[in-house]
C-alpha distance (Angstrom), angle and dihedral (degrees) to the residues before:
residue distance angle dihedral
M1 . . .
S2 3.75 . .
S3 3.83 121.3 .
I4 3.75 132.9 -172.2
L5 3.83 90.2 -158.9
T6 3.82 101.1 51.3
N7 3.78 120.8 38.6
N8 3.82 103.3 -172.6
S9 3.81 93.5 177.0
A10 3.81 91.7 54.8
M11 3.82 91.5 48.2
V12 3.79 91.8 52.3
A13 3.77 92.1 45.8
L14 3.82 90.6 47.9
Q15 3.82 93.6 51.2
T16 3.79 90.2 48.3
L17 3.78 90.9 50.1
K18 3.81 91.6 49.4
S19 3.79 90.8 51.6
I20 3.81 91.1 49.1
N21 3.79 91.8 48.3
S22 3.82 90.7 49.8
D23 3.79 91.8 51.3
L24 3.80 90.0 45.6
S25 3.81 91.9 51.7
Q26 3.81 90.7 49.9
T27 3.82 91.8 49.4
Q28 3.79 92.2 47.9
G29 3.81 88.5 50.3
E30 3.84 90.6 52.5
I31 3.81 90.5 51.1
S32 3.81 94.7 45.9
T33 3.84 94.9 46.6
G34 3.79 98.7 30.2
K35 3.82 89.0 -132.3
S36 3.76 132.8 106.9
V37 3.81 88.9 -163.1
A38 3.81 105.8 40.5
S39 3.83 97.9 150.6
A40 3.76 141.1 15.5
K41 3.81 93.2 -95.1
D42 3.78 91.2 61.1
N43 3.82 93.5 61.7
S44 3.79 115.3 -22.0
A45 3.83 96.3 -165.3
V46 3.82 95.4 49.8
W47 3.80 91.9 41.3
A48 3.81 91.7 53.2
I49 3.81 92.2 50.1
S50 3.79 92.0 47.8
K51 3.80 92.7 50.9
V52 3.82 92.1 51.0
M53 3.79 89.9 49.6
E54 3.80 91.8 46.7
S55 3.82 89.5 54.1
D56 3.79 88.9 50.9
V57 3.79 91.0 50.9
S58 3.81 89.2 53.0
G59 3.78 88.8 50.5
F60 3.80 92.4 50.2
N61 3.81 90.2 49.7
A62 3.83 87.6 59.0
I63 3.81 89.3 46.1
S64 3.79 90.3 52.6
D65 3.81 89.1 55.8
S66 3.82 90.1 48.6
L67 3.79 91.2 50.7
S68 3.80 92.0 47.7
L69 3.82 90.3 52.7
G70 3.79 91.4 46.4
Q71 3.78 92.4 47.0
A72 3.80 91.6 51.3
T73 3.83 90.3 49.7
V74 3.78 93.3 51.0
A75 3.81 92.0 42.8
V76 3.80 91.0 55.9
A77 3.78 91.4 48.4
S78 3.82 91.7 46.6
A79 3.83 91.5 51.1
G80 3.81 89.8 50.0
A81 3.79 91.6 48.9
E82 3.78 92.3 50.6
Q83 3.80 89.9 50.1
I84 3.81 90.6 50.2
T85 3.82 90.1 51.1
D86 3.81 89.6 53.1
L87 3.83 91.1 48.6
L88 3.82 91.5 50.3
T89 3.80 88.9 50.6
Q90 3.81 88.8 53.4
M91 3.80 88.8 47.8
K92 3.79 89.6 53.4
E93 3.79 89.6 57.2
K94 3.81 88.8 54.1
V95 3.83 91.7 48.6
V96 3.82 91.9 49.9
A97 3.81 90.6 48.2
A98 3.85 90.1 49.3
T99 3.85 92.0 58.1
G100 3.79 88.0 75.9
E101 3.76 120.3 91.1
N102 3.80 99.2 -142.2
V103 3.85 97.6 60.7
D104 3.78 136.0 99.9
H105 3.81 100.4 -104.2
A106 3.79 92.0 -178.4
K107 3.78 93.2 61.5
I108 3.79 93.3 41.8
S109 3.82 88.7 50.0
A110 3.79 89.7 51.7
D111 3.83 90.2 51.6
V112 3.79 90.9 49.3
T113 3.79 90.8 49.6
E114 3.78 90.9 53.8
L115 3.80 90.4 49.2
K116 3.79 89.6 51.6
N117 3.79 90.2 51.0
Q118 3.80 91.0 49.0
I119 3.80 91.0 51.7
T120 3.80 90.2 51.1
S121 3.80 89.7 49.1
V122 3.81 92.9 49.8
I123 3.79 91.1 50.7
A124 3.79 92.0 52.4
A125 3.83 93.9 45.0
S126 3.80 96.8 47.5
Q127 3.81 94.7 94.2
F128 3.79 133.6 115.9
N129 3.78 118.8 -159.3
G130 3.77 88.7 -16.3
A131 3.85 95.8 -52.6
N132 3.79 113.6 121.2
L133 3.80 121.6 -179.6
L134 3.82 94.1 -175.7
D135 3.76 101.9 59.9
T136 3.80 133.3 65.3
A137 3.80 96.6 -114.8
G138 3.80 94.8 52.3
G139 3.78 99.6 66.9
D140 3.78 126.7 175.6
I141 3.80 121.7 -31.2
T142 3.82 125.8 -141.1
I143 3.83 117.4 -148.0
L144 3.82 122.0 -163.3
S145 3.79 102.4 -126.3
S146 3.82 109.2 168.9
L147 3.80 150.8 -4.5
D148 3.78 112.5 -130.2
R149 3.81 118.6 -159.7
D150 3.84 118.5 -166.8
A151 3.81 129.5 -155.8
S152 3.79 92.1 -87.8
G153 3.80 91.7 55.4
S154 3.81 96.0 -108.3
V155 3.80 113.6 144.7
T156 3.81 125.5 -149.6
A157 3.78 129.2 -178.2
S158 3.81 121.7 -125.4
N159 3.79 123.2 -154.2
I160 3.78 139.1 -165.2
T161 3.80 114.9 -141.1
V162 3.80 116.7 -153.8
A163 3.75 111.8 -161.1
S164 3.78 120.9 -136.4
V165 3.81 114.6 -116.8
D166 3.83 91.3 -156.0
F167 3.81 100.3 -153.2
E168 3.80 88.0 174.9
A169 3.82 90.6 71.7
G170 3.78 98.9 21.8
L171 3.79 98.4 55.1
D172 3.79 108.2 62.8
L173 3.80 100.6 -169.3
T174 3.80 92.9 177.3
T175 3.82 89.1 78.7
I176 3.83 90.7 70.2
D177 3.78 111.2 91.1
V178 3.81 123.8 167.6
T179 3.79 100.2 165.6
S180 3.79 90.1 114.1
A181 3.78 139.3 13.9
G182 3.80 91.7 -107.5
A183 3.80 92.9 50.3
A184 3.81 91.2 47.3
D185 3.80 90.1 49.8
T186 3.79 89.2 54.4
S187 3.82 91.0 47.2
L188 3.80 93.2 58.5
D189 3.81 92.1 82.8
E190 3.76 90.6 43.4
I191 3.80 94.4 53.1
E192 3.82 91.0 47.7
T193 3.78 88.6 53.8
L194 3.79 91.3 49.0
I195 3.79 92.9 48.6
Q196 3.84 91.6 49.5
A197 3.80 91.0 49.8
A198 3.82 90.2 50.0
V199 3.80 91.9 47.4
D200 3.82 91.9 49.3
G201 3.83 92.0 48.1
T202 3.79 92.3 47.2
A203 3.79 91.8 49.0
A204 3.83 90.8 50.1
L205 3.79 91.0 51.5
G206 3.79 91.3 47.0
A207 3.80 91.2 53.0
S208 3.83 90.6 49.0
Q209 3.78 90.8 47.7
K210 3.81 90.9 52.7
R211 3.79 91.8 49.0
V212 3.80 93.1 50.9
E213 3.78 91.3 46.2
D214 3.83 92.4 49.6
Q215 3.81 90.2 48.6
G216 3.79 89.7 50.7
N217 3.79 91.2 52.9
F218 3.79 90.7 47.0
V219 3.83 92.9 51.1
S220 3.78 90.1 49.4
S221 3.84 92.2 51.3
L222 3.82 90.7 43.4
T223 3.83 91.2 51.8
D224 3.81 91.2 50.5
A225 3.80 90.7 49.6
M226 3.81 92.1 49.5
K227 3.82 91.0 49.8
S228 3.79 89.2 51.2
G229 3.79 91.0 49.9
I230 3.79 91.8 49.8
G231 3.79 89.6 49.5
A232 3.80 91.5 51.7
L233 3.83 89.2 53.9
V234 3.80 101.5 45.5
D235 3.81 110.6 13.9
A236 3.80 118.0 105.6
D237 3.81 122.3 -122.1
M238 3.77 97.0 -119.1
E239 3.83 95.2 -164.7
E240 3.79 90.8 52.3
A241 3.82 92.1 43.4
S242 3.81 91.5 51.1
A243 3.81 93.0 50.9
R244 3.82 90.8 45.2
L245 3.83 90.9 50.3
Q246 3.78 92.8 55.0
A247 3.80 91.9 47.3
L248 3.84 92.5 48.7
Q249 3.81 91.5 48.3
V250 3.83 89.0 56.2
Q251 3.79 90.9 45.5
Q252 3.79 90.1 50.1
Q253 3.80 91.7 53.6
L254 3.79 90.5 48.8
G255 3.80 91.0 46.6
V256 3.80 91.2 53.6
Q257 3.77 89.9 48.9
S258 3.81 91.6 48.8
L259 3.80 91.9 50.0
S260 3.78 90.7 49.0
I261 3.79 91.2 52.5
A262 3.82 91.8 47.3
N263 3.80 90.6 51.2
Q264 3.77 90.7 52.7
G265 3.79 91.3 55.7
A266 3.81 94.2 81.9
Q267 3.80 90.7 56.6
S268 3.82 91.0 62.5
I269 3.80 88.5 65.4
L270 3.83 87.9 69.2
S271 3.80 89.7 68.4
L272 3.80 89.3 65.3
F273 3.82 89.8 65.4
R274 3.76 99.0 48.3
């Protein structure tokens, strides 16, 4: 039965065209944004997960900066400690030489004094952004190293504490005396003690530096993995989107043609009254 009031064919064609246009709009949105889930209405569960992970990525970027700062601080202290160890080794040579009777103790003593002054200078200069792990005032440093999220979603911060070696108080250079052979002989044990303390402190700083560096590398890899995971959740497949866009454009043209034909159907009823 034909009706001039209800055009079922046009209604079907119109609904089909609306559906095609909706899919076409969504596909164009994916291509323009590069995301299949660009907002909460696209997929609320996936969108929520991606936003939580994006916040964690931002947090780990800040942690990476903290680790870089901490690594630089420890590296400066470690370089200073190694230099001090070398200076103490040179001082030991002077002490050994001063144990002889037929030497110029005054000149050796002057050399030792200069080495002491250089050690003091290195301790004071081994700071980064005001943090010094070799002097008494510097103290320990705490480096933000991670954000740990548990199953309930609670987040806690983890830190790496690098202990100060405090060469300023730990290396008593006043015990080294080379003004005479007897004094130099007594100073041999003292210089060995100082060298061992410097070696132990330098080793401790080296271990801390390695830990901070390893944590920095881990955070960098973790951040990359999280970014890849977020991309797998929300990024659009551009090859699929491109193929779908072309198919939908053809469907849209056919839908328009179908609606046009359906709208012309009512005009054929006029021929019945001629």
